[in-house]
N, C-alpha and C positions, 0 to 999 in steps of 0.2 A: 582625778581619779574617779571615777565611780564603780563599785563594786555588782559583779554579774549577778544573775539570780541563784546562778550554784555555788555562790562563796567562794568563786575561786579569784584570776585577776584582772584586777582591776580594767575598765575599761575610759580611755579620753574622754572628760565630759564632751559634750555637743552644743550647737547653739539653742536645742530643745531645753537642755540644764539649765545655761543663763539666762533665760527668758523667764523658766520656775523660778528661778534664783530672783532675776529682778523684780518680776511681779510684772512684764511687759507681755506684747506679743513677740512671737519668730519673726515678722516682720519690721518691729522696731528695730531688735537687736541685728536684724542683718541690716537696717539704714544706718545704725551708729557704725556698723564696722567698715563700710562704704561711705564712710564722711560727715557721715551725722545731720544729713538733710532730712529737713518735716521732722525732728526731733526735736521734744522740749526740753530743756537744760535739766530738768529732775529726773527725765526718762533716762538723758544720757548719762548721766550721774549714777544713778539707779545700773544703769547694762554696764557701763564699768568698772563698779564695785563689783558687782557678780563676777565678770571677765576675773577678777585677781580674785576672786575666794573661791571658785570654782579651777582656776586653771586653766581656761579655756584658749587654744592656739587658734590662730585662723589657719583650715584647709587649704592651702594658698592655689592647689590642686584643683578644687570642686570653687574657688572662685576664680580661676581664672575660666574654666568653661562656661561662667554665666557672664564673665566680661570682658571676655577675649583677649584680656591681656597678661600676659607671663608674669607681671610683677617682679619682673631682672631687669637689669640693663646691661649692656656686655662693653666691656673695656678691651678694644682692637688694638692692636699693638703689630703694625706691617712691616716687622724688622725679624732678621734672623734672631733664632731664639735664644742664642748665646748673651744677645745687645740687653736681654733682660735683666742678663744676670750681672753682666758687666758697668755699663751708664746706672749709676746710681740715680741718675732723675727718672725714670724709669719707676722705681720703686717709691720714689716719693711720690710722684703724680699718682700711682696705684694706691698708695695708702692713704693718700687723701680723699682721692672720689671717694674708695670703698668707707670712709666714716663718713663723708658726707650723706653718701647712699643709706646709714646704718640710721641717722636722724629720722630717715622715712619707712624705717623698716625693709628696704630694697636691697637685696643682695646685688654683686657687682659679679660677676663672670668673667673672668678671665682669655682673652684669645689670641692666639697667636699665629699671624701668618706671613712669614718672611717669601715664601714661594708662591709662585705664579698658580700652582696646584691648591696652596693654602690657603690662596686667597678666594679662587671658587669655591670650595668646601665651603668655607668660612660663611662668603656672602650666601649660598642657597640657605646654612644656616639660619640666618640673620632673617631673611626675604621670607624663611617659612613660619615668621612671628613666633619663635624662640624666643627671641627678647623683644622689648618694648620700644627699645633706642640705644644708641651705640655711641659711648665714648671714644672718639678716633684718636690715636697717637701717632705719631710721625709718618705723613701720608707726603707721598713723594710726586712728583710730576707725571705723568702718563702713569700710576698707580690709576686703575681702575674701582676701587673700591669705593670712592667715596661718591662719586658719579651713579656708579651703579646703585649705593642704596639711598640715594636721594632720586633717582628714579622709580625705583618702587616703592617711593612714600613712605621710607623707616627714620621715624624723628634722627635727628644726627648732631653731634656739637662734635668738631676737632680742636686739637689743640696748636695752634699756629692757623694761619690763614691758608687754608687749599688753593696751590697756586692754581689759574685759572678756571676755578669756580665762582668766582669772586663773591656776592652777595647772595648766592643761592645756597649757602650751605653755612650753619651756624659754625662760631667758631670764637676760642676765646685767647688770647696772645698777651705775652709782654711783649713792651713796646722793643722789639729786638732793636731796628736803627739806632733809637734816641740812647738805647744803652750801648753799642757801638759806638758810637759819638763818644758821650762821655769817657768810654775807657780810652778812647788814644785821643783827646781833648788831655788828659791824666799824663798819658805818656809825652804829647808837647808839651807840655808846663813844667816835665823833669828834666828839659833838655837834651831829649831824642828827638833825631831827625830822619835815621833811616832806620823807620818802624817796618816792619816785616807784618804780615797774617798769615794765619792759618785758616779756611774758611771750614765750615759746615760742608754740607755738600748743596750745591748748586740748583740742587734738583730738588729743594724746602725751602721752606719761608724762611725759615732763620738762615739758612744759610746764603742766603739773598741778600736779605735784609740788613745781616751783619757787615756785608762787607760794602755795600753802598753805603752804611755808614761811617764806614774804614776810608772809601773813597771821599767822602763828602767831606770832611775833618781835613783831611792832607788839603784838598781843593780850596780850602778856605782860609787856609793857613801861608797859602800861595807854594807849597810844597808840591813838587810834580810828582803824579803816581805814578813808582818805578814797577813795572809788572813781573820785572824778575821777585820782586818781594811779595808777590801774590802767590801762594800753594795754597789746594784744598785737600780737607782732608773727612773722614766721615763720620766724626765725633768719637772716634774710637781713640783708646792709647795709642796703641801699632801707627796708628793714618798722622797722629802728633810727632812719633818719633820720624819717624818719615816725611815729614812734611819740615820738621826741623835739619835734617841733614839736607833737603834739596836747598831751603833757604843758607842755609850756609855756605854751601856751595856756590850759589848765586851770587851772595852777596856775604863777603867774608864779613865787612866793614857794618853789618848789623847791629844797630845797638839798644832795639826793642822788640819785642815781637806780641802781637794783641794774638790771640788766641781764642776760638771758635766756641770753645767746652772748657769745663777744666780736666776733664780728662783725657782729652787732647792734650790738654798744658800741662798733665802730668807726664808726659809724653817727648814734649818738647825740652823742661827742667833735664830729665836724665840724658837728653844728647848735648845743649848746653856743658853740662858739667863732665861729660865725658869728653867733648873738645875743649876743655881744660876753662871755658869761660865763666868767669863767677857772675852770679844772679843775687842782686839787679847791678854790682857795679859794674859787670861789661856790656850786660844785656838784661836787661829788664821786662817782665813777664807779664802779661796782663791776662784775663780768663774768663771765663762769661757763665753764669750759674747760680754759682754760690752752693755747689752740690759739697754734700762731704769729700768731696778731691779735692776741695779748695783748701781746706784746714788739714788734709792726712797728704799734702805734697809738704815738700821738704827747699826751699822757705815755703810758708805757706802763702796762699798766692793773691796777691790785688786779683780781683772780682768783678763782677757785675751781678748782684742778686735781681734773680727772678722771682718774683713771688709765688712761692708754690704752692702754699693754701690757699690763698686767693685764687689761682687760676682752676684746681679741682674744686671747690665751692663754686666757682661760677660756673663751669663747664657742667657740673651737677644743676646747678638752677636753673639755668638756660636749658636743658635738655628734658628737665621735666616742664617746664614751663610750656616747651616745642608739643611734648606730649600731650600736653592737656588742651592743643591747640593753638598757641601760641604762633607768632612768625619767626621766621628766623632770625637771629640775631649775634651782634659783633660786640664782643668786650675786650680792646686794648686795655692792660695796665701797664703802669709806670715801675721802671726797672732803678735800682741804687747802686754807686759804685760804694764798693767794700774794700777801703785800702789794708796791705799787711803786707809783708814783709818782700813780696817778689818784687815791689817796685820800687 
């Protein structure tokens, strides 16, 4: 901070103060602040030292007027607002993306768009240039947001492969199908043969891929897929409870359940225990995600671990690359079976 001429309140340091302290031109300071192109190492070191000494902070608004960028990224969740607080996966992903962007000194704006009106307003806000790119979470088929943003030329990376958009949109995903295959193989290895499944929403890539993995492994094992053992949920705990009740009503001889999220699996455990069935002695239960819900469950859940730290870091990396002009990219990360007491 610098004293004004009247000896009153200090004013914040400016780029001119940094230039004077570093003994370089204002243009050299500006080039350092915008990436250090065409600046000698000695000049860059002098400018950085001057920034630390003066306490100079970049005026993001002024920079955005020059560069045409907002220097911020949107985290867009196309789900009802309460899901942000109920589903621990969203919080883990939000925290990871925030930390990855902090390393680049870029703030993350949380955007919730669970209704058609909210999605319309958010799309207008984004396409007006208020963020430089978007991290899209929980895209459903038929949801127009991803396609609208793509057509508007907004850099975009989805968590999970957006259904129907193919290679047009960048995405980062865990290998949902392979993870489901690992879980069902594990249940079969325990001697279970009447294996039910509570799927995720079948208009999402995770819901579709995890169900496909379940079907494939049963077919490979020579076990006919019984459609009565398949019910769908929406990744909420309450839908896990409702799914378990339907399964028990349709197939009381069920001896295992693969549940497409740990939060839904908590609901499944509640219903099984309420019905007098022991877990895992009578019914083994496997989840998916390895979220905090898995270790909070009783018994603790055997589950499929999604590499959330890597997912968030890769989403940020791919998005920043796209903002810099690179083409869309797809990244698929491996999952891991984590064995606990529910099987």
